[in-house]
N, C-alpha and C positions, 0 to 999 in steps of 0.2 A: 481451528484454523479457518479463516474466512476471508472474503474478498474485501479489498480496500483500494479501489482504483486510484492511480496517480492523477495529479493535475498537470496540465500543460501551462506553465507560468512563463511570461515573457517580459521583456523590457517595457517600461512605461509607454514608449512611443508606438508599440505594436498592440493593436486592438482587435485584429482579426487574423485568421489563418493566412489569407492572401498577403498580408504584410510581411510574412516570413520569406518571401521570394528573395533568393540570393543571400539568405541569412544562414546562421548555424544554430542547431538545436542539440542539446545534450540529453542522453538517457543512459542510465546505468545499464551495463551489459546484460545483467541477469534478467530483469523484466522485459528487456527488448527482444530477448530470444523467443522465437515462435509467436511473435506478435506482429500483426499486419500494419506496422507503422507506415512504411513506404506506400502501401496501397491506399491507406486512409488519407494521407496527404495528397496523393494523386487524385483520388475520387472527390475529395471535399474542396480542394483549392488548386488543382492542376499544378501541384508542386512535385517535382521529380527528385528524389534523393539521389545525390551524386551528380546532378545537373544544375538545377537552380535552387537546391537546398542541401545543406551539408548536415550529416548526422554524426555526432561524436559520441563514443560510448566509454565514459570513464568507469573506473572500477567500483566506485561507491556513490551512494546518494549524496553524501556530504560533498564529494568532489563535484557532482553536477550542480549542487546548490552554490558552491563557491565559484564555479565557473560563471554562473549567471550573475552573482553579486559583483564579481570582479570585472564584469564586462567582456569576458572571453567568449561568451556565446550570447545569442540573442533570445534564446528560450531554453527551457529545460523541463523535462518530465520529472516531477518531484512527488515523493510521498506527501500525504496531506499535511503533517506537522511542518515540514519544510516549506510547503506551499503557503501555509498560513503566515509563517514568519516573513516570507518574501513579499506577500501582499501587504503586510504591515509596513514594509519598507518602500511601498509604492509600485511594486511590480504587479502585472496584470495577469489574471487567470483567463485563458481562452475558453469560454464556456461552450463553444461549438464543438470542441474536441470530445469525441465519444469516450466512454469508459472502457477502453481496450487495453491500456497499459496497466498492469496490475501486479501486485506483489503480495502473495499470501501472508497473512499475519499468523505465524506459528507461535503458539504458547504450549510448550511441551512439559510434561511431567515424566521423567525417566526414572525407572526403578528396575530392580531385578524381579524375576518371577517368584523367587523365594520370599523376598520382602513384600511383594504384592499379596502373597498368600497370608503372610503373617500380619500385615498391617492394612489389609483391604478396607476395613471399616474406617480407619483413620483417613485413608485416601478419599473414600467416598464422602466423608464429612467435609473434607477440605474442598472438594469439587462442588458440593452443595452450597457451601458458604460463598464460593466464588460466583456461582450462578445467582444466588440471592443478591450479592453485592452489585452485579451488573444490572439486574432488574431494578433494584432500588435506585441506582445512580441514574438510569435512563428515565425513570418515572418521576424523579424529584429534581426538576430542572434548577430551581432556585438554589437548593443546597449544593447541587453539582457545580453550578457556576461559582459559588463561594469557594469551593475547594480548588477549582481551576484558577480562580483569580489569585489565590495564595501561591499557586505554582508559577503563574505568568506575570504577577505583579498587577499594576493598575490597567493593563491593556485589556479592557473589557471585551472589545471586539475579538481579540484573539481567543479569549475564553469561550465566547459565544460560538465562534467558528469551530472550535474544537468540539464543543458539545453537539452542535448541529450537524457537522459534516464528518466527524471522526468517531465520536462515541457511538454513533448510529451503526458503525461497522462492527461493533462488538456483539457477538452472538452468544446469548445466554445459554444456548443448548450445549455449548462447550464440546461440540462434536467436530470431527474433521470432515470438511467438505472434500469429497474425493477429487473433484475437478481441480480444486486449489492445491491439493496434495500432489496430484500429477504434474501440475504446473511448476510447483516448487521443485519437485524431483528433476524436471527437465532443466532447471537452472543449475542445480548443484551436481547433478549426475546425468548429463545429457546423453551418455552412452546407454542408459537404461530406461528410455521413455516408455517402452512397452511393458516394463516390469513393475509399474506402479502398483498394480493390483496385488502382486506377490509381495512386494515390500510392505504394503499396508497390512497384509495378513500376518507377516512376520513381526511387525513393529508396533502395531496399534491394537489395543485390547478389543475383544469382540463387543460389538454394540456401539462403538465410539466413532463409527464412520457413517456419514451420510452419502449414499451412493449418488 
């Protein structure tokens, strides 16, 4: 589980934060929780959420993306894959926005304690293979781009953006970043934000957490 900050993507006519005055921005409710979005808009562009800037919080990232594409909002905080697609369609990324809206990327392998004891070597082999694949993919750009082009079609820029700005977020250590874990827990179980350490002890195998 590691960090992958959202992009702030806006309508083509908006090129800087100040242009969002009296406009509407969407951000999925989960990653907006415990994030200083309002303070950042105020500090960087003198925009006050609720006064000269409206913030809508749809349930899903797809919803935020659709609201932007359909013209229902003027900007949206989007996970990078959605952001890349929006940029391909002519929307603009506001590069002055800091990396504060984030959504942890969880990749989980769940099993029982009994099965872990019986098949521990198999799990270890699988994790090692995953780690080697990530390292190889990141180290061999040309091959990686060919794979991504097959996925995205002839849109080379989309493949390049995915490699440069998304693949870089993949952490070959395959360990859980505790800060990201606590952030995710605050989204899905906000009533237990102080219990992240205990939940980690109960659910994550020893040695798999980066404090």
